[in-house]
N, C-alpha and C positions, 0 to 999 in steps of 0.2 A: 683315694676319694669312693665310698662305697656306690656301687654299682645302681645306675636307674631303674635296671631291669628288677632289682628287688626293694624297692621304695615305691611304695602304694600310697595313694590319697584317696580316702574315701569323704565323700560328698555328699550327705544326709541329713535332714533335720530330725529325722528320727534315732533318738538315743540309745533305745534299746538294740534296732539293728545295726547301727555304728558301733557299737560295743562286741556286739556279736562278730561282726565282722572282724574288726580287729584282732580280738583273742585268737580267732582261727591262723590271720597272717601270721600274727607272732608265734603262733604253734612251726610255718613256714617258713621261718626266720626273714622275714621280711621285716621293714622298718617301714611305721604306720604313721600316715599324717593326717588330722580328720579335719575336715569344715562342712559348719551347717548350712552354706547356702554359698552362692555362687559368687559373690563376689570376695568371700573371704577365700574359697578356692583360687580364684584367680591369683589372687595374691601370693599364696604358699606357693602354686608353681612357678613363681619368681624367685621364690628364696628356697626355695628344695629343691630337690635334683630329683623330682618324682617323675619317673615317666610310664607308669601304670594308674588310671586314674577308675576309680569306680564310683558313679555318679549316680543319683536317683534321679528319675524323670522329673518328678514333682519336688519342687525348692521353694522356699516362701519368696524368693525376689524373682525369679530367672527359671523357664523349664528348660529340661536337661537337654532339650533340642537345641536350644539357644545356647547355652552354654557347651555343648560341644564346637560350637562354629569358632567361638571364642576362644575356645582352647587349645584347636587346631591352628588357627590364626596363630598365637601365641608360638605355640610349643609344636608343630604337624607332626614331630617323632614320637609324641605320646601314643602310648595307646590307650584306649577308652572302653570301659564295659560298664552298660547301662544296668542299673536297678528298676525292675519295673513292680508294679503291684499287678494284682491276680484282672485279667482281660485286656490288660493294656498292650496285647500283645503287637498292635497297629503301630502302636507310640515306639515301639522296640523295634520295627522292622523300618522306620522313619529314621529313627537313630543311624540305624545300620548303614542306610543312603547317605547319612550327612558323615561319615568318618569313623563310628562306633565299629571297633571289631568284634562283642558279643552282647551278649546279655543273660543277666539271672534275675528270678520270677523271686518273688515272696511269697510264701515263707521258702527260705534262701536256703537251695540242697548244697551242700558242702561239698560234694563231688564234683558237682556242676562249676563250682566257683573256683573251684580248683582246676577242672580243666580249661574254665575262661583263664585264670591267670598264666597258666602252663601255654596257652596259645600265645597270650600277648610277649609272654618271655619267650618262647621261641620267634616272632615276630622281630624280639629288640635286638635277639642274642645274631640272628641272619643279618641284621645292617651292622651289628659294631663286634661281630664275634668273639662273645662274652663269654667267658668259661665260668662254670659254676660248681662247687665240689658236692660231691655225693656225702650223705651224713651215713654213720655207721655208730650203732650204740654196741658195745659189747657188757653182757651181763654173767657175772663169774664171781663168785664167793672168795675165789685166789687170787690175792693181790698182787701174785707176780705173774700169774697167766696176762691179767689186766694190761699190767704195764708193759708186758713182752707183747701183745697184739695191740696196744694203743700206739706204740713208738713204731712198730713195722707198717702198718695203714697209715701211720702221719707223713710216711717216709714215702707212701706210695701216691700222696695226694690227697686223701682221704680226710673229712672233719669229723674226727671221735670222740664221743660221748663214752662212759663208764657207769656201772652200777654194779655194787656188790651184791645186789639182791635181787628178786624178783621186781620185790613192791615199789623199791628205788627205780626202777628201770621204767615199769609203768608212771613212773609220776613224769620220767623227762619223755616220754610218747604221748602224754596228757599235754604237755606244754613244749614242743620242740616236732619239728618235722624231720621222722629217721625215716632212711630209705633201708635198710638192711639192719637186721637185730640178728649177732651172733651170740646165743644162749647156752649157759650150760644148762643140763638137763637136770640135774640135781640139785637142789636148792633148798636152803634151811627154811623159807616161808613160803614159797610156791617151786612147785616144779618148771621147767621151761615149755613143756607144753601147757600148762596153764597159762604161761606169760605169753604165748603165741596165741593162744586162743582169744584173750583180753587183746592184745594190741590189736588183733585184725579187727574187732570192735571198733579201737579209736580209728583207725585207719585202712581201708583193706588195699589201699597199695600198697603196703609194706611186706617186704618179704624176710624171712626168716630163714636163718641156716644152727642146726642142733648141733653141740659138741656136748661128748660124754666120756667118761674114762672107763664105762663097762661096753663092752662089745655083745651089748644086747638089739637080736632083732626085732624083738616086742618092741623096746623103746621107737627102733627106727620106724616100725611102722604104724605106730602112734602119732609120734613126731611128723609124719609124711601127711597122715589122715588130718590131722590140724592144720594143716596148710604151709608146714617147713618146706624152702627148695631144697632143702639137702640136710645129709647127716654125716657128721665126721666123728670120731673117734680120739681119745688123746692116748699119747701125745701127739698134738696135731700138727700135721705137715703145713708149715707157712706157703709153700707155693699151691698145694692141695686148696689150701683155706682161701685166698688171692684169687685163685681162678673160680671156686663156686660165689663170693662176692662179687668178683666180675660179672658172671652168669646172672646173679640177680639182677645187678643193675643193668644189662641187658634187655632182661624180662620187665623190668621197671620201665624204660624207657620206649622200648616194644608198646608195651600196653597205653601209654601217655600219649603214642605217637597215634596209635589207632584211637584212643579217647577223643586226640584232637581232632583228626583225620573225620572222625562219625559227627562231631561237633559242629565243624565247617559244613558237612554235609547238610545238616538239619539246618541249619542255619540258614545255609543256599537254597533249600528246597522251599524251606518259608520263606526265605524274599521271591523267589520263582513264583512261589501260590499267591502271594501279594499282587506282584506284578499283572499276573496271569487274570485274577480277581478285578484290577483296577483295570486291565484292558477290556476285558470282557463287560464291566460297567460301561467304557468309553463306546464301545460297540454298540451297546446297546443303546447309549443316548444318540448315537450318531445315525442307527437307523432308527431312531422313533423322529429326529429330526428329518431325515429323509421321507418318512413317511407322509409328516406334517406339511413338508414339502411337495410331496406328490399330490395328497390331496389339495391344496394352494394353487396349484399348475394347475390338475382336472378342473379346479370349479372356475379358475380364469378363463381356460378354453372355452367353458361351457358358456360363462358369459359374452364370451367374443363370438360364439356361434349364435349365440340367441341375437346378438348386435347384427350379424351378419345377414340373419334370416329376418330380420323385422320387418323389411316390406312386404316378403311372403307373407308373414304372420298376419299383419297387417289386413292382407286382401283377403286371408282364411276366417279374416273376424268381420270383415264390412262385409263381406256376402249375405251372410245370417242376419247382419244387423240391417242391411238394406230390404232383405223379405218382413221382417220385423214392420221397418220404418212403411212398407208398400202395405200390408195388412193394416195397419192404423191409419193410414191415407185413405185406404177404401173404405174403413167401417166410418171415417167421418162423412164420406161424402154418400153412402147407404142412409146413413144414420140423417142426414140435412134433407134428403129425397122421401125418408119413410122408407126407403126399401131393405132396413140392417132387419133379415129373417133369422129363425132360430137355425137353420142351415149354414147362413155366411158367417154366424158367430161363431159354429161348433169349427166350422172348417178352417176359419183366419185363425182360433185359438189353437187348432192344431198346428199350423204352419208355424207360430210364435214358438210352440212347445219344443216343436223341433228342432226349428234356428235356436231354441236356448240351451238346449242340449248337446247343439253340435259346438256353439261359442262352449259351453261348460267343459267340454270333453280336450277342447283345444286349452284353452288355459289351466285346467287340471293339469294336463301332459305337460306343458310348459313350466307351470311351480314345480311340479316331481322333479323335471330333470335338472331345474335349476338350484334346486335347494341344494345346500351343502349337508349331507347327513353323512351317518356314521355307514360304511359301506358293508353290503352284507350278499356272501356269496350265496345262491340258491340254484336249484333245478332250473333248468332256461331251455326255453325254443330260440335258439339264433335265430330264427325266421322271423320270430314276434318282434327280437330289438332292432331286424333291419327295416321290418314294416314299420316301428315305431318312428325311426330316422326317417324314412320317406315321409311317413305324415305330418313331419317339420319342414321337407323339402321340396314339397309336392309342387306346390304352386311356387317355389321359386324357381326351382328346374323347369318349369314350363315358359316361365318369362324369360328365361335363358334360351329358347326353343331347344330344351335337349330332349330326344328322344330314351324313352327309359326302357328296356328290356330287363324282364326279371325273369330268370330260369331257377326254381326252388323245385327242387328235389322232393316228390312228396313222403313223408314218413323218417325225415332226418331225424338220427337220435338228438337226445337232450343234452346240455352239457351244463355243470358245475360252472358259476360265474356272477357275476354283479350285473345285472341287466342295463344301468345307466351307465355304466363305463363301456359295456360293449356299444351301447346306441350313439356314444360320443365317439368310437372307433368308425363307425359307418359314416357318421355326420362328417368326420374329418376325411375319411377317403372318397367320399362322394364331392362335397366342394373343393376337395383339390383337382380331383377329375373336371369339375365343372369350370373351373379357373382357367386348368388346361385348356380347355375346350374353348373356350373364350377368347384365349391370348390365340391360339390358331385363327380363329375366325376373325380376330382384329387384325392380323399379318396378311391374311388373305386380301381382309376390304385394305387394308394400308399397300398391299402393293396393286391395286387395281387389277388382278387376275380376275377378269369378268368368266375365262372359260371354265374355272375351277369350280366346281358345284361341291358343296362342302356341307355336310349334315352333320350335326352333333349325334353322338350315339353315345350311353350309359349305359353299360351291360351287366348287371349283378346276378351272380351265379351263385347256388349253394347246392352242394351234392355231400355226399358221406363216401370217404374212403374207408373201405373196407379193411385193405390190408392193415392201413394204420391205425385203425381204430379212431378213425380224428374225422370230426365235422371241416369241411374245406368252404372256404368262401373267397369268390373272386371279384375283383372291381375292376372292370375294364373300360378304357375311354377312347377314343380316337382323337385323342387334343396332341398338344405339342411332344409328347417323350422324354426321353432327356439323351442327353450325349454322356459318351464314356465319363468324361469328366466328373459330370453331376452324379451320375450313378456311384462314383468311387467315394463323392462327400456327401452322399443323400441320407448318411446314420450320424453326421456327427452334430451336435446340439447349436441349436440358433442356426443351422443353415435354411438360406432361402435365398432363391434366385427374383425373388418378386422384389419391388422397391421399398424403399425402405418406408417406413408408415405402412405398408400395405397389408406385414405380415409379422408374425412373430418367430416363424422358424419352430414352434411349439407344437403345431398337430401333431406331426407324426412324432416325433420325441415323445408326447405323451401317448398317444396311440403304441408303438412299440413297449414302450412302462407297463401298459394297461395288458396286452397281450401276453408280453413275457410274464406278469405275475397272474396269469390265466394259465401258467405252463403252457402257451402257445408259440408260434413265430411267425414270423410275415418275412416273404418271399417276393421279390422285387425284379419285374424284367420290362424291358422298355428298349425302345429304338426312336432315335430322333424324329422330329417330324412327324411320326406316325402314330406312335399308340403307348400306352401304358398300362400294364399288366400286375396289379397288387393280388396275390394271394395270403389270407391270413389262414392257419391250420391250429384248429384247437382239438383236444384230446377229448374224447366224448367220456357222460358221467360213468359209464362202465368201466372205463379205461383205467380212473386214477382213483375213485370211488371217495374224495376227500370226505373229511367232516365238516359239513354247512357252516359247525358253530367257527370253525377255524378258516378262514379265507387261503385257498392255495396260494405258495410263496408269500405269504404275511409279514416273513422276515427277510426276503429279499431287497435288495437295491433296485426300484423299479423305475427311476428316474432315467433313461436310456438317450443314447446321442440319436436321433432321428430328424428328419425334416417334416415342416409342413407344405414346404412345397415342392410337387414333381415339374416344376413348368420352369 
């Protein structure tokens, strides 16, 4: 039975492509079957011994990738070469992932076709130790010489073709895959050098050995220049000729192996390239998801902060409202008694206008702080963002009887940052400090330690570290502090020491992400039942000079593991 490595099934509904492929394969002594669609192909692999399939990716009844899967399920030992159109390399790569060995693109390059077929035969040979005969073509107008050489090389295991003239030899080369041509140089229709030149046009992989009765150096040089591998004179020494043929076969095998390995490297490189593109796409998608998550968490934290501050904010707004109500009541009484003078009206209107401005400023700040908007990194004065945070927290801290000390170094260099993100960080740190001090006050009260005088104190320091060219913000409190165990876990996501429902564990996580996105860092120092000091170090404007249109750390994963609670 004929070896499956020489039986090819062409699956293509394009008759022109199928005919071209069939012609070239017949030249290479392959047995060829054709199928116009996937259904016919599956039937033919059952009834033929084909082990190599050439499959077009676009078939009328099934796509090439699906056919690969079905063929591999029926006959896993088959080697599959995909035929693709221009610009469908992605499909080709997908085919390789599903079991195809190689692919060729239309219009079909014959050298690439035979390189792919050679690789397929090599794979099949490795599995079944098949042996393929090399083919020789002997061209000589001396019938005695032809018979002698044919008999000799057939005894050596070669498949031998013969031709009495150069033109007859070229006809054989056109329709048969010949490895080595042994040609006489002097023939009636065309000389051996012309045969070599024409043969190389048919198939570049062909090797030629010239034989002549004349010991002529000029013929030898012309033959070698035309591409002959060797030049022998008559009478031919058969051992010498056999050695030349073996050397030609070795050269062919070496070139084919090099071609196969080169093809393998090209295919592997394309697969790696596509995998890298896919990985990069997934990373970009993941980065985009993380960025959206960061915005959502940041917004959630802002809204939670506003909820916590609602009592203090209500008081801030009630004060100017009370002033307006008082002016209105005074106007009414003066009007009833006829004492509403121009001075009283102007003075009252000034008070109302002042109160309205105060409320407008508070409401505008709340609306801006709470608004979910595109983050814009600009030149920022850190002290301004801290003061903005205190404008929302001052009344709350007063109600919690917390003394606030502000130690701001004048003329602190600016940084580049997102003002409302930084404001969120300071709010998180200050509210954590507030809760830690409230907890300590509660424990002292519950323990009925009357001799203990505890004064809550929050100190916020801003200074410039000239050596590191950084702005340093220090938030220190004399609250509960942290144990060693808590300090070890304080950077874990969703970690909090508060009771369920009292905290999300996201405050410091978001703060850490924000500072990391600003190319800064957070350092925490604490002693249990004594104090906590959090230091935030931010690079100055001049230390990094980021483009204000692209936020620093834009592509960083900024959702980091931290805790909302310090107590």
